[in-house]
mmJSON file of the N, C-alpha and C atoms, coordinates in Angstrom:
{"data_MODEL":{"atom_site":{
"group_PDB":["ATOM","ATOM","ATOM","ATOM","ATOM","ATOM","ATOM","ATOM","ATOM","ATOM","ATOM","ATOM","ATOM","ATOM","ATOM","ATOM","ATOM","ATOM","ATOM","ATOM","ATOM","ATOM","ATOM","ATOM","ATOM","ATOM","ATOM","ATOM","ATOM","ATOM","ATOM","ATOM","ATOM","ATOM","ATOM","ATOM","ATOM","ATOM","ATOM","ATOM","ATOM","ATOM","ATOM","ATOM","ATOM","ATOM","ATOM","ATOM","ATOM","ATOM","ATOM","ATOM","ATOM","ATOM","ATOM","ATOM","ATOM","ATOM","ATOM","ATOM","ATOM","ATOM","ATOM","ATOM","ATOM","ATOM","ATOM","ATOM","ATOM","ATOM","ATOM","ATOM","ATOM","ATOM","ATOM","ATOM","ATOM","ATOM","ATOM","ATOM","ATOM","ATOM","ATOM","ATOM","ATOM","ATOM","ATOM","ATOM","ATOM","ATOM","ATOM","ATOM","ATOM","ATOM","ATOM","ATOM","ATOM","ATOM","ATOM","ATOM","ATOM","ATOM","ATOM","ATOM","ATOM","ATOM","ATOM","ATOM","ATOM","ATOM","ATOM","ATOM","ATOM","ATOM","ATOM","ATOM","ATOM","ATOM","ATOM","ATOM","ATOM","ATOM","ATOM","ATOM","ATOM","ATOM","ATOM","ATOM","ATOM","ATOM","ATOM","ATOM","ATOM","ATOM","ATOM","ATOM","ATOM","ATOM","ATOM","ATOM","ATOM","ATOM","ATOM","ATOM","ATOM","ATOM","ATOM","ATOM","ATOM","ATOM","ATOM","ATOM","ATOM","ATOM","ATOM","ATOM","ATOM","ATOM","ATOM","ATOM","ATOM","ATOM","ATOM","ATOM","ATOM","ATOM","ATOM","ATOM","ATOM","ATOM","ATOM","ATOM","ATOM","ATOM","ATOM","ATOM","ATOM","ATOM","ATOM","ATOM","ATOM","ATOM","ATOM","ATOM","ATOM","ATOM","ATOM","ATOM","ATOM","ATOM","ATOM","ATOM","ATOM","ATOM","ATOM","ATOM","ATOM","ATOM","ATOM","ATOM","ATOM","ATOM","ATOM","ATOM","ATOM","ATOM","ATOM","ATOM","ATOM","ATOM","ATOM","ATOM","ATOM","ATOM","ATOM","ATOM","ATOM","ATOM","ATOM","ATOM","ATOM","ATOM","ATOM","ATOM","ATOM","ATOM","ATOM","ATOM"],
"id":[1,2,3,4,5,6,7,8,9,10,11,12,13,14,15,16,17,18,19,20,21,22,23,24,25,26,27,28,29,30,31,32,33,34,35,36,37,38,39,40,41,42,43,44,45,46,47,48,49,50,51,52,53,54,55,56,57,58,59,60,61,62,63,64,65,66,67,68,69,70,71,72,73,74,75,76,77,78,79,80,81,82,83,84,85,86,87,88,89,90,91,92,93,94,95,96,97,98,99,100,101,102,103,104,105,106,107,108,109,110,111,112,113,114,115,116,117,118,119,120,121,122,123,124,125,126,127,128,129,130,131,132,133,134,135,136,137,138,139,140,141,142,143,144,145,146,147,148,149,150,151,152,153,154,155,156,157,158,159,160,161,162,163,164,165,166,167,168,169,170,171,172,173,174,175,176,177,178,179,180,181,182,183,184,185,186,187,188,189,190,191,192,193,194,195,196,197,198,199,200,201,202,203,204,205,206,207,208,209,210,211,212,213,214,215,216,217,218,219,220,221,222,223,224,225,226,227,228],
"type_symbol":["N","C","C","N","C","C","N","C","C","N","C","C","N","C","C","N","C","C","N","C","C","N","C","C","N","C","C","N","C","C","N","C","C","N","C","C","N","C","C","N","C","C","N","C","C","N","C","C","N","C","C","N","C","C","N","C","C","N","C","C","N","C","C","N","C","C","N","C","C","N","C","C","N","C","C","N","C","C","N","C","C","N","C","C","N","C","C","N","C","C","N","C","C","N","C","C","N","C","C","N","C","C","N","C","C","N","C","C","N","C","C","N","C","C","N","C","C","N","C","C","N","C","C","N","C","C","N","C","C","N","C","C","N","C","C","N","C","C","N","C","C","N","C","C","N","C","C","N","C","C","N","C","C","N","C","C","N","C","C","N","C","C","N","C","C","N","C","C","N","C","C","N","C","C","N","C","C","N","C","C","N","C","C","N","C","C","N","C","C","N","C","C","N","C","C","N","C","C","N","C","C","N","C","C","N","C","C","N","C","C","N","C","C","N","C","C","N","C","C","N","C","C","N","C","C","N","C","C"],
"label_atom_id":["N","CA","C","N","CA","C","N","CA","C","N","CA","C","N","CA","C","N","CA","C","N","CA","C","N","CA","C","N","CA","C","N","CA","C","N","CA","C","N","CA","C","N","CA","C","N","CA","C","N","CA","C","N","CA","C","N","CA","C","N","CA","C","N","CA","C","N","CA","C","N","CA","C","N","CA","C","N","CA","C","N","CA","C","N","CA","C","N","CA","C","N","CA","C","N","CA","C","N","CA","C","N","CA","C","N","CA","C","N","CA","C","N","CA","C","N","CA","C","N","CA","C","N","CA","C","N","CA","C","N","CA","C","N","CA","C","N","CA","C","N","CA","C","N","CA","C","N","CA","C","N","CA","C","N","CA","C","N","CA","C","N","CA","C","N","CA","C","N","CA","C","N","CA","C","N","CA","C","N","CA","C","N","CA","C","N","CA","C","N","CA","C","N","CA","C","N","CA","C","N","CA","C","N","CA","C","N","CA","C","N","CA","C","N","CA","C","N","CA","C","N","CA","C","N","CA","C","N","CA","C","N","CA","C","N","CA","C","N","CA","C","N","CA","C","N","CA","C","N","CA","C","N","CA","C","N","CA","C","N","CA","C","N","CA","C"],
"label_alt_id":[null,null,null,null,null,null,null,null,null,null,null,null,null,null,null,null,null,null,null,null,null,null,null,null,null,null,null,null,null,null,null,null,null,null,null,null,null,null,null,null,null,null,null,null,null,null,null,null,null,null,null,null,null,null,null,null,null,null,null,null,null,null,null,null,null,null,null,null,null,null,null,null,null,null,null,null,null,null,null,null,null,null,null,null,null,null,null,null,null,null,null,null,null,null,null,null,null,null,null,null,null,null,null,null,null,null,null,null,null,null,null,null,null,null,null,null,null,null,null,null,null,null,null,null,null,null,null,null,null,null,null,null,null,null,null,null,null,null,null,null,null,null,null,null,null,null,null,null,null,null,null,null,null,null,null,null,null,null,null,null,null,null,null,null,null,null,null,null,null,null,null,null,null,null,null,null,null,null,null,null,null,null,null,null,null,null,null,null,null,null,null,null,null,null,null,null,null,null,null,null,null,null,null,null,null,null,null,null,null,null,null,null,null,null,null,null,null,null,null,null,null,null,null,null,null,null,null,null],
"label_comp_id":["MET","MET","MET","PRO","PRO","PRO","ILE","ILE","ILE","ILE","ILE","ILE","THR","THR","THR","LEU","LEU","LEU","SER","SER","SER","ILE","ILE","ILE","PRO","PRO","PRO","GLU","GLU","GLU","ASP","ASP","ASP","MET","MET","MET","LYS","LYS","LYS","LYS","LYS","LYS","LYS","LYS","LYS","MET","MET","MET","GLU","GLU","GLU","SER","SER","SER","ALA","ALA","ALA","LYS","LYS","LYS","GLU","GLU","GLU","ILE","ILE","ILE","ASN","ASN","ASN","TRP","TRP","TRP","SER","SER","SER","GLU","GLU","GLU","VAL","VAL","VAL","ALA","ALA","ALA","ARG","ARG","ARG","GLN","GLN","GLN","ALA","ALA","ALA","ILE","ILE","ILE","SER","SER","SER","GLU","GLU","GLU","LYS","LYS","LYS","LEU","LEU","LEU","GLU","GLU","GLU","GLN","GLN","GLN","ILE","ILE","ILE","ASN","ASN","ASN","LEU","LEU","LEU","LEU","LEU","LEU","LYS","LYS","LYS","GLU","GLU","GLU","ILE","ILE","ILE","THR","THR","THR","LYS","LYS","LYS","LYS","LYS","LYS","SER","SER","SER","LYS","LYS","LYS","LEU","LEU","LEU","THR","THR","THR","GLU","GLU","GLU","LYS","LYS","LYS","ASP","ASP","ASP","ALA","ALA","ALA","ILE","ILE","ILE","GLU","GLU","GLU","LEU","LEU","LEU","GLY","GLY","GLY","ARG","ARG","ARG","LYS","LYS","LYS","ILE","ILE","ILE","ASN","ASN","ASN","LYS","LYS","LYS","SER","SER","SER","MET","MET","MET","HIS","HIS","HIS","ARG","ARG","ARG","LYS","LYS","LYS","TYR","TYR","TYR","LYS","LYS","LYS","GLU","GLU","GLU","ARG","ARG","ARG","GLU","GLU","GLU","THR","THR","THR"],
"label_asym_id":["A","A","A","A","A","A","A","A","A","A","A","A","A","A","A","A","A","A","A","A","A","A","A","A","A","A","A","A","A","A","A","A","A","A","A","A","A","A","A","A","A","A","A","A","A","A","A","A","A","A","A","A","A","A","A","A","A","A","A","A","A","A","A","A","A","A","A","A","A","A","A","A","A","A","A","A","A","A","A","A","A","A","A","A","A","A","A","A","A","A","A","A","A","A","A","A","A","A","A","A","A","A","A","A","A","A","A","A","A","A","A","A","A","A","A","A","A","A","A","A","A","A","A","A","A","A","A","A","A","A","A","A","A","A","A","A","A","A","A","A","A","A","A","A","A","A","A","A","A","A","A","A","A","A","A","A","A","A","A","A","A","A","A","A","A","A","A","A","A","A","A","A","A","A","A","A","A","A","A","A","A","A","A","A","A","A","A","A","A","A","A","A","A","A","A","A","A","A","A","A","A","A","A","A","A","A","A","A","A","A","A","A","A","A","A","A","A","A","A","A","A","A","A","A","A","A","A","A"],
"label_entity_id":["1","1","1","1","1","1","1","1","1","1","1","1","1","1","1","1","1","1","1","1","1","1","1","1","1","1","1","1","1","1","1","1","1","1","1","1","1","1","1","1","1","1","1","1","1","1","1","1","1","1","1","1","1","1","1","1","1","1","1","1","1","1","1","1","1","1","1","1","1","1","1","1","1","1","1","1","1","1","1","1","1","1","1","1","1","1","1","1","1","1","1","1","1","1","1","1","1","1","1","1","1","1","1","1","1","1","1","1","1","1","1","1","1","1","1","1","1","1","1","1","1","1","1","1","1","1","1","1","1","1","1","1","1","1","1","1","1","1","1","1","1","1","1","1","1","1","1","1","1","1","1","1","1","1","1","1","1","1","1","1","1","1","1","1","1","1","1","1","1","1","1","1","1","1","1","1","1","1","1","1","1","1","1","1","1","1","1","1","1","1","1","1","1","1","1","1","1","1","1","1","1","1","1","1","1","1","1","1","1","1","1","1","1","1","1","1","1","1","1","1","1","1","1","1","1","1","1","1"],
"label_seq_id":[1,1,1,2,2,2,3,3,3,4,4,4,5,5,5,6,6,6,7,7,7,8,8,8,9,9,9,10,10,10,11,11,11,12,12,12,13,13,13,14,14,14,15,15,15,16,16,16,17,17,17,18,18,18,19,19,19,20,20,20,21,21,21,22,22,22,23,23,23,24,24,24,25,25,25,26,26,26,27,27,27,28,28,28,29,29,29,30,30,30,31,31,31,32,32,32,33,33,33,34,34,34,35,35,35,36,36,36,37,37,37,38,38,38,39,39,39,40,40,40,41,41,41,42,42,42,43,43,43,44,44,44,45,45,45,46,46,46,47,47,47,48,48,48,49,49,49,50,50,50,51,51,51,52,52,52,53,53,53,54,54,54,55,55,55,56,56,56,57,57,57,58,58,58,59,59,59,60,60,60,61,61,61,62,62,62,63,63,63,64,64,64,65,65,65,66,66,66,67,67,67,68,68,68,69,69,69,70,70,70,71,71,71,72,72,72,73,73,73,74,74,74,75,75,75,76,76,76],
"pdbx_PDB_ins_code":[null,null,null,null,null,null,null,null,null,null,null,null,null,null,null,null,null,null,null,null,null,null,null,null,null,null,null,null,null,null,null,null,null,null,null,null,null,null,null,null,null,null,null,null,null,null,null,null,null,null,null,null,null,null,null,null,null,null,null,null,null,null,null,null,null,null,null,null,null,null,null,null,null,null,null,null,null,null,null,null,null,null,null,null,null,null,null,null,null,null,null,null,null,null,null,null,null,null,null,null,null,null,null,null,null,null,null,null,null,null,null,null,null,null,null,null,null,null,null,null,null,null,null,null,null,null,null,null,null,null,null,null,null,null,null,null,null,null,null,null,null,null,null,null,null,null,null,null,null,null,null,null,null,null,null,null,null,null,null,null,null,null,null,null,null,null,null,null,null,null,null,null,null,null,null,null,null,null,null,null,null,null,null,null,null,null,null,null,null,null,null,null,null,null,null,null,null,null,null,null,null,null,null,null,null,null,null,null,null,null,null,null,null,null,null,null,null,null,null,null,null,null,null,null,null,null,null,null],
"Cartn_x":[-40.738,-40.012,-39.911,-38.709,-38.557,-39.369,-39.744,-40.524,-39.683,-39.722,-39.074,-40.148,-39.877,-40.784,-40.107,-40.872,-40.342,-41.097,-40.388,-41.016,-40.993,-42.123,-42.234,-42.99,-42.808,-43.553,-45.056,-45.841,-47.299,-47.827,-47.266,-47.759,-47.483,-46.372,-46.082,-47.087,-47.415,-48.391,-49.745,-50.152,-51.434,-51.43,-50.309,-50.2,-50.234,-49.583,-49.59,-50.998,-51.742,-53.106,-54.018,-53.68,-54.499,-54.204,-53.173,-52.821,-52.832,-53.987,-54.121,-53.835,-53.901,-53.653,-52.174,-51.309,-49.874,-49.492,-48.682,-48.157,-46.875,-47.024,-45.906,-44.798,-45.145,-44.116,-43.213,-43.82,-43.034,-42.171,-42.703,-41.927,-40.7,-40.894,-39.781,-38.773,-39.26,-38.357,-37.496,-38.114,-37.364,-36.328,-36.706,-35.772,-34.586,-34.861,-33.784,-32.899,-33.496,-32.736,-31.819,-32.34,-31.523,-30.367,-30.623,-29.56,-28.487,-28.89,-27.922,-27.073,-27.684,-26.925,-25.889,-26.27,-25.343,-24.183,-24.501,-23.458,-22.499,-23.039,-22.178,-21.288,-21.832,-21.028,-19.921,-20.265,-19.268,-18.163,-18.541,-17.528,-16.616,-17.18,-16.379,-15.384,-15.855,-14.984,-13.888,-14.26,-13.285,-12.292,-12.648,-11.685,-10.478,-10.635,-9.534,-8.772,-9.292,-8.721,-7.451,-6.536,-5.308,-5.36,-6.504,-6.655,-6.743,-6.112,-6.285,-7.58,-8.022,-9.239,-9.049,-7.858,-7.555,-7.658,-7.11,-7.189,-8.643,-9.451,-10.85,-11.621,-11.349,-12.023,-11.645,-10.377,-9.923,-10.539,-10.581,-11.204,-12.687,-13.377,-14.785,-14.995,-14.117,-14.217,-14.022,-13.068,-12.827,-14.031,-14.612,-15.799,-16.953,-17.163,-18.239,-18.056,-16.827,-16.558,-16.828,-16.38,-16.578,-18.06,-18.811,-20.251,-20.947,-20.523,-21.114,-20.905,-19.672,-19.38,-20.231,-20.329,-21.081,-22.544,-23.176,-24.589,-24.802,-23.82,-23.925,-23.859,-23.02,-22.905,-24.211,-24.91,-26.195,-27.254,-27.166,-28.159,-28.025,-26.803,-26.584,-26.695],
"Cartn_y":[-23.467,-24.719,-25.051,-25.419,-25.793,-27.048,-27.165,-28.31,-29.08,-30.413,-31.256,-32.115,-32.536,-33.409,-34.763,-35.814,-37.164,-38.011,-38.717,-39.634,-41.043,-41.717,-43.09,-43.925,-45.244,-46.107,-46.06,-46.298,-46.242,-47.214,-48.429,-49.402,-48.942,-48.256,-47.719,-46.633,-45.784,-44.716,-45.303,-46.376,-47.011,-47.56,-48.164,-48.693,-47.564,-46.454,-45.304,-44.744,-44.714,-44.194,-45.068,-46.34,-47.228,-47.051,-46.268,-45.993,-44.477,-43.886,-42.424,-41.863,-42.705,-42.219,-41.923,-42.36,-42.149,-40.791,-40.05,-38.772,-39.084,-39.258,-39.688,-38.642,-37.379,-36.342,-36.527,-36.851,-37.071,-38.327,-39.358,-40.583,-40.258,-39.476,-39.099,-38.234,-37.269,-36.414,-37.25,-38.212,-39.061,-39.908,-40.456,-41.284,-40.449,-39.23,-38.354,-37.965,-37.666,-37.298,-38.436,-39.663,-40.821,-41.019,-40.851,-41.018,-39.952,-38.717,-37.648,-37.942,-38.509,-38.892,-39.958,-40.929,-41.974,-41.375,-40.435,-39.793,-39.022,-38.28,-37.517,-38.437,-39.546,-40.508,-41.085,-41.444,-41.984,-40.965,-39.699,-38.654,-38.526,-38.601,-38.514,-39.668,-40.852,-42.031,-41.933,-41.562,-41.572,-40.425,-39.323,-38.215,-38.57,-39.553,-39.995,-41.175,-41.691,-42.886,-42.558,-43.504,-43.358,-44.214,-44.865,-45.682,-44.799,-45.275,-44.6,-45.098,-44.443,-44.885,-46.301,-46.591,-47.924,-48.965,-48.642,-49.546,-49.805,-48.743,-48.872,-49.738,-49.573,-50.391,-51.853,-52.115,-53.495,-54.115,-53.364,-53.843,-54.146,-53.264,-53.483,-54.749,-54.995,-56.221,-57.473,-57.418,-58.562,-58.813,-57.756,-57.902,-58.492,-57.992,-58.519,-60.0,-60.399,-61.811,-62.667,-62.182,-62.911,-63.065,-61.988,-62.051,-62.975,-62.932,-63.807,-65.272,-65.602,-66.983,-67.371,-66.467,-66.739,-67.05,-66.223,-66.433,-67.606,-67.868,-69.022,-70.314,-70.337,-71.513,-71.757,-70.719,-70.858,-71.494,-71.257,-71.8,-73.31,-73.815,-75.254,-76.052],
"Cartn_z":[-2.53,-2.657,-4.15,-4.628,-6.033,-6.371,-7.619,-8.1,-9.104,-9.002,-10.006,-10.673,-11.894,-12.631,-12.769,-12.596,-12.592,-13.607,-14.451,-15.403,-14.824,-14.899,-14.401,-15.423,-15.4,-16.316,-16.019,-17.022,-16.903,-15.849,-15.794,-14.816,-13.382,-13.173,-11.846,-11.484,-12.432,-12.2,-11.813,-12.474,-12.151,-10.726,-10.331,-8.972,-7.947,-8.274,-7.372,-7.225,-8.312,-8.273,-7.42,-7.3,-6.477,-4.983,-4.676,-3.278,-3.066,-3.261,-3.187,-1.797,-0.772,0.591,0.846,-0.054,0.09,-0.488,0.259,-0.214,-1.003,-2.309,-3.145,-3.215,-3.094,-3.063,-1.841,-0.711,0.506,0.375,-0.239,-0.469,-1.325,-2.375,-3.248,-2.495,-1.707,-0.923,0.02,0.692,1.63,0.895,-0.25,-1.02,-1.501,-1.964,-2.421,-1.25,-0.117,1.073,1.508,1.524,1.907,0.943,-0.356,-1.352,-1.162,-0.877,-0.633,0.601,1.646,2.837,2.493,1.664,1.245,0.452,-0.438,-1.247,-0.355,0.601,1.514,2.329,2.808,3.563,2.684,1.463,0.537,0.275,0.111,-0.102,1.111,2.317,3.528,3.612,3.276,3.33,2.276,1.053,-0.039,0.023,0.673,0.725,1.592,2.473,3.328,2.711,1.608,0.993,0.214,0.232,-0.536,-1.812,-2.038,-3.245,-4.479,-5.541,-6.826,-7.455,-8.506,-9.19,-9.722,-10.25,-10.764,-9.644,-8.461,-7.308,-6.911,-6.89,-6.5,-7.483,-8.767,-9.787,-9.619,-9.409,-9.22,-7.971,-6.896,-5.665,-5.897,-6.604,-6.924,-7.738,-8.691,-9.508,-8.645,-7.746,-6.865,-5.96,-5.448,-4.594,-5.395,-6.608,-7.451,-7.746,-8.069,-8.342,-7.106,-5.96,-4.718,-4.4,-4.557,-4.287,-5.28,-6.533,-7.547,-7.165,-6.758,-6.34,-5.133,-4.173,-2.95,-3.266,-4.085,-4.396,-5.348,-6.19,-7.081,-6.289,-5.251,-4.382,-3.644,-3.26,-2.557,-3.437,-4.741,-5.671,-5.836,-5.628,-5.86,-4.597],
"occupancy":[1.0,1.0,1.0,1.0,1.0,1.0,1.0,1.0,1.0,1.0,1.0,1.0,1.0,1.0,1.0,1.0,1.0,1.0,1.0,1.0,1.0,1.0,1.0,1.0,1.0,1.0,1.0,1.0,1.0,1.0,1.0,1.0,1.0,1.0,1.0,1.0,1.0,1.0,1.0,1.0,1.0,1.0,1.0,1.0,1.0,1.0,1.0,1.0,1.0,1.0,1.0,1.0,1.0,1.0,1.0,1.0,1.0,1.0,1.0,1.0,1.0,1.0,1.0,1.0,1.0,1.0,1.0,1.0,1.0,1.0,1.0,1.0,1.0,1.0,1.0,1.0,1.0,1.0,1.0,1.0,1.0,1.0,1.0,1.0,1.0,1.0,1.0,1.0,1.0,1.0,1.0,1.0,1.0,1.0,1.0,1.0,1.0,1.0,1.0,1.0,1.0,1.0,1.0,1.0,1.0,1.0,1.0,1.0,1.0,1.0,1.0,1.0,1.0,1.0,1.0,1.0,1.0,1.0,1.0,1.0,1.0,1.0,1.0,1.0,1.0,1.0,1.0,1.0,1.0,1.0,1.0,1.0,1.0,1.0,1.0,1.0,1.0,1.0,1.0,1.0,1.0,1.0,1.0,1.0,1.0,1.0,1.0,1.0,1.0,1.0,1.0,1.0,1.0,1.0,1.0,1.0,1.0,1.0,1.0,1.0,1.0,1.0,1.0,1.0,1.0,1.0,1.0,1.0,1.0,1.0,1.0,1.0,1.0,1.0,1.0,1.0,1.0,1.0,1.0,1.0,1.0,1.0,1.0,1.0,1.0,1.0,1.0,1.0,1.0,1.0,1.0,1.0,1.0,1.0,1.0,1.0,1.0,1.0,1.0,1.0,1.0,1.0,1.0,1.0,1.0,1.0,1.0,1.0,1.0,1.0,1.0,1.0,1.0,1.0,1.0,1.0,1.0,1.0,1.0,1.0,1.0,1.0,1.0,1.0,1.0,1.0,1.0,1.0],
"B_iso_or_equiv":[0.0,0.0,0.0,0.0,0.0,0.0,0.0,0.0,0.0,0.0,0.0,0.0,0.0,0.0,0.0,0.0,0.0,0.0,0.0,0.0,0.0,0.0,0.0,0.0,0.0,0.0,0.0,0.0,0.0,0.0,0.0,0.0,0.0,0.0,0.0,0.0,0.0,0.0,0.0,0.0,0.0,0.0,0.0,0.0,0.0,0.0,0.0,0.0,0.0,0.0,0.0,0.0,0.0,0.0,0.0,0.0,0.0,0.0,0.0,0.0,0.0,0.0,0.0,0.0,0.0,0.0,0.0,0.0,0.0,0.0,0.0,0.0,0.0,0.0,0.0,0.0,0.0,0.0,0.0,0.0,0.0,0.0,0.0,0.0,0.0,0.0,0.0,0.0,0.0,0.0,0.0,0.0,0.0,0.0,0.0,0.0,0.0,0.0,0.0,0.0,0.0,0.0,0.0,0.0,0.0,0.0,0.0,0.0,0.0,0.0,0.0,0.0,0.0,0.0,0.0,0.0,0.0,0.0,0.0,0.0,0.0,0.0,0.0,0.0,0.0,0.0,0.0,0.0,0.0,0.0,0.0,0.0,0.0,0.0,0.0,0.0,0.0,0.0,0.0,0.0,0.0,0.0,0.0,0.0,0.0,0.0,0.0,0.0,0.0,0.0,0.0,0.0,0.0,0.0,0.0,0.0,0.0,0.0,0.0,0.0,0.0,0.0,0.0,0.0,0.0,0.0,0.0,0.0,0.0,0.0,0.0,0.0,0.0,0.0,0.0,0.0,0.0,0.0,0.0,0.0,0.0,0.0,0.0,0.0,0.0,0.0,0.0,0.0,0.0,0.0,0.0,0.0,0.0,0.0,0.0,0.0,0.0,0.0,0.0,0.0,0.0,0.0,0.0,0.0,0.0,0.0,0.0,0.0,0.0,0.0,0.0,0.0,0.0,0.0,0.0,0.0,0.0,0.0,0.0,0.0,0.0,0.0,0.0,0.0,0.0,0.0,0.0,0.0],
"pdbx_formal_charge":[null,null,null,null,null,null,null,null,null,null,null,null,null,null,null,null,null,null,null,null,null,null,null,null,null,null,null,null,null,null,null,null,null,null,null,null,null,null,null,null,null,null,null,null,null,null,null,null,null,null,null,null,null,null,null,null,null,null,null,null,null,null,null,null,null,null,null,null,null,null,null,null,null,null,null,null,null,null,null,null,null,null,null,null,null,null,null,null,null,null,null,null,null,null,null,null,null,null,null,null,null,null,null,null,null,null,null,null,null,null,null,null,null,null,null,null,null,null,null,null,null,null,null,null,null,null,null,null,null,null,null,null,null,null,null,null,null,null,null,null,null,null,null,null,null,null,null,null,null,null,null,null,null,null,null,null,null,null,null,null,null,null,null,null,null,null,null,null,null,null,null,null,null,null,null,null,null,null,null,null,null,null,null,null,null,null,null,null,null,null,null,null,null,null,null,null,null,null,null,null,null,null,null,null,null,null,null,null,null,null,null,null,null,null,null,null,null,null,null,null,null,null,null,null,null,null,null,null],
"auth_seq_id":[1,1,1,2,2,2,3,3,3,4,4,4,5,5,5,6,6,6,7,7,7,8,8,8,9,9,9,10,10,10,11,11,11,12,12,12,13,13,13,14,14,14,15,15,15,16,16,16,17,17,17,18,18,18,19,19,19,20,20,20,21,21,21,22,22,22,23,23,23,24,24,24,25,25,25,26,26,26,27,27,27,28,28,28,29,29,29,30,30,30,31,31,31,32,32,32,33,33,33,34,34,34,35,35,35,36,36,36,37,37,37,38,38,38,39,39,39,40,40,40,41,41,41,42,42,42,43,43,43,44,44,44,45,45,45,46,46,46,47,47,47,48,48,48,49,49,49,50,50,50,51,51,51,52,52,52,53,53,53,54,54,54,55,55,55,56,56,56,57,57,57,58,58,58,59,59,59,60,60,60,61,61,61,62,62,62,63,63,63,64,64,64,65,65,65,66,66,66,67,67,67,68,68,68,69,69,69,70,70,70,71,71,71,72,72,72,73,73,73,74,74,74,75,75,75,76,76,76],
"auth_comp_id":["MET","MET","MET","PRO","PRO","PRO","ILE","ILE","ILE","ILE","ILE","ILE","THR","THR","THR","LEU","LEU","LEU","SER","SER","SER","ILE","ILE","ILE","PRO","PRO","PRO","GLU","GLU","GLU","ASP","ASP","ASP","MET","MET","MET","LYS","LYS","LYS","LYS","LYS","LYS","LYS","LYS","LYS","MET","MET","MET","GLU","GLU","GLU","SER","SER","SER","ALA","ALA","ALA","LYS","LYS","LYS","GLU","GLU","GLU","ILE","ILE","ILE","ASN","ASN","ASN","TRP","TRP","TRP","SER","SER","SER","GLU","GLU","GLU","VAL","VAL","VAL","ALA","ALA","ALA","ARG","ARG","ARG","GLN","GLN","GLN","ALA","ALA","ALA","ILE","ILE","ILE","SER","SER","SER","GLU","GLU","GLU","LYS","LYS","LYS","LEU","LEU","LEU","GLU","GLU","GLU","GLN","GLN","GLN","ILE","ILE","ILE","ASN","ASN","ASN","LEU","LEU","LEU","LEU","LEU","LEU","LYS","LYS","LYS","GLU","GLU","GLU","ILE","ILE","ILE","THR","THR","THR","LYS","LYS","LYS","LYS","LYS","LYS","SER","SER","SER","LYS","LYS","LYS","LEU","LEU","LEU","THR","THR","THR","GLU","GLU","GLU","LYS","LYS","LYS","ASP","ASP","ASP","ALA","ALA","ALA","ILE","ILE","ILE","GLU","GLU","GLU","LEU","LEU","LEU","GLY","GLY","GLY","ARG","ARG","ARG","LYS","LYS","LYS","ILE","ILE","ILE","ASN","ASN","ASN","LYS","LYS","LYS","SER","SER","SER","MET","MET","MET","HIS","HIS","HIS","ARG","ARG","ARG","LYS","LYS","LYS","TYR","TYR","TYR","LYS","LYS","LYS","GLU","GLU","GLU","ARG","ARG","ARG","GLU","GLU","GLU","THR","THR","THR"],
"auth_asym_id":["A","A","A","A","A","A","A","A","A","A","A","A","A","A","A","A","A","A","A","A","A","A","A","A","A","A","A","A","A","A","A","A","A","A","A","A","A","A","A","A","A","A","A","A","A","A","A","A","A","A","A","A","A","A","A","A","A","A","A","A","A","A","A","A","A","A","A","A","A","A","A","A","A","A","A","A","A","A","A","A","A","A","A","A","A","A","A","A","A","A","A","A","A","A","A","A","A","A","A","A","A","A","A","A","A","A","A","A","A","A","A","A","A","A","A","A","A","A","A","A","A","A","A","A","A","A","A","A","A","A","A","A","A","A","A","A","A","A","A","A","A","A","A","A","A","A","A","A","A","A","A","A","A","A","A","A","A","A","A","A","A","A","A","A","A","A","A","A","A","A","A","A","A","A","A","A","A","A","A","A","A","A","A","A","A","A","A","A","A","A","A","A","A","A","A","A","A","A","A","A","A","A","A","A","A","A","A","A","A","A","A","A","A","A","A","A","A","A","A","A","A","A","A","A","A","A","A","A"],
"auth_atom_id":["N","CA","C","N","CA","C","N","CA","C","N","CA","C","N","CA","C","N","CA","C","N","CA","C","N","CA","C","N","CA","C","N","CA","C","N","CA","C","N","CA","C","N","CA","C","N","CA","C","N","CA","C","N","CA","C","N","CA","C","N","CA","C","N","CA","C","N","CA","C","N","CA","C","N","CA","C","N","CA","C","N","CA","C","N","CA","C","N","CA","C","N","CA","C","N","CA","C","N","CA","C","N","CA","C","N","CA","C","N","CA","C","N","CA","C","N","CA","C","N","CA","C","N","CA","C","N","CA","C","N","CA","C","N","CA","C","N","CA","C","N","CA","C","N","CA","C","N","CA","C","N","CA","C","N","CA","C","N","CA","C","N","CA","C","N","CA","C","N","CA","C","N","CA","C","N","CA","C","N","CA","C","N","CA","C","N","CA","C","N","CA","C","N","CA","C","N","CA","C","N","CA","C","N","CA","C","N","CA","C","N","CA","C","N","CA","C","N","CA","C","N","CA","C","N","CA","C","N","CA","C","N","CA","C","N","CA","C","N","CA","C","N","CA","C","N","CA","C","N","CA","C","N","CA","C","N","CA","C","N","CA","C","N","CA","C"],
"pdbx_PDB_model_num":[1,1,1,1,1,1,1,1,1,1,1,1,1,1,1,1,1,1,1,1,1,1,1,1,1,1,1,1,1,1,1,1,1,1,1,1,1,1,1,1,1,1,1,1,1,1,1,1,1,1,1,1,1,1,1,1,1,1,1,1,1,1,1,1,1,1,1,1,1,1,1,1,1,1,1,1,1,1,1,1,1,1,1,1,1,1,1,1,1,1,1,1,1,1,1,1,1,1,1,1,1,1,1,1,1,1,1,1,1,1,1,1,1,1,1,1,1,1,1,1,1,1,1,1,1,1,1,1,1,1,1,1,1,1,1,1,1,1,1,1,1,1,1,1,1,1,1,1,1,1,1,1,1,1,1,1,1,1,1,1,1,1,1,1,1,1,1,1,1,1,1,1,1,1,1,1,1,1,1,1,1,1,1,1,1,1,1,1,1,1,1,1,1,1,1,1,1,1,1,1,1,1,1,1,1,1,1,1,1,1,1,1,1,1,1,1,1,1,1,1,1,1,1,1,1,1,1,1]
}}}
C-alpha cells in the first residue's frame, strides 16, 4: 500500500496524541475516500451541464450573496 506524509499544526498533533486509541490513518483514509466520492459526483453532475465557466462563476456569486444575506438576517 502506498504511503503519504501529512503535515499538521503542532496543536493538532498534541490533541491526536491524547487520543491514542484512534486509528488516525483510518480516519484520514475515510476522509480522503469521502472527498473523492464528492469529486466524482461533482464530475458526473457537471459533465451533463450546459453552463459555461462564466455562468457557473456568476451563479456561485449569486448563491454566496444570498447565503450571506440569509445568515446576516439571522444575526439581527
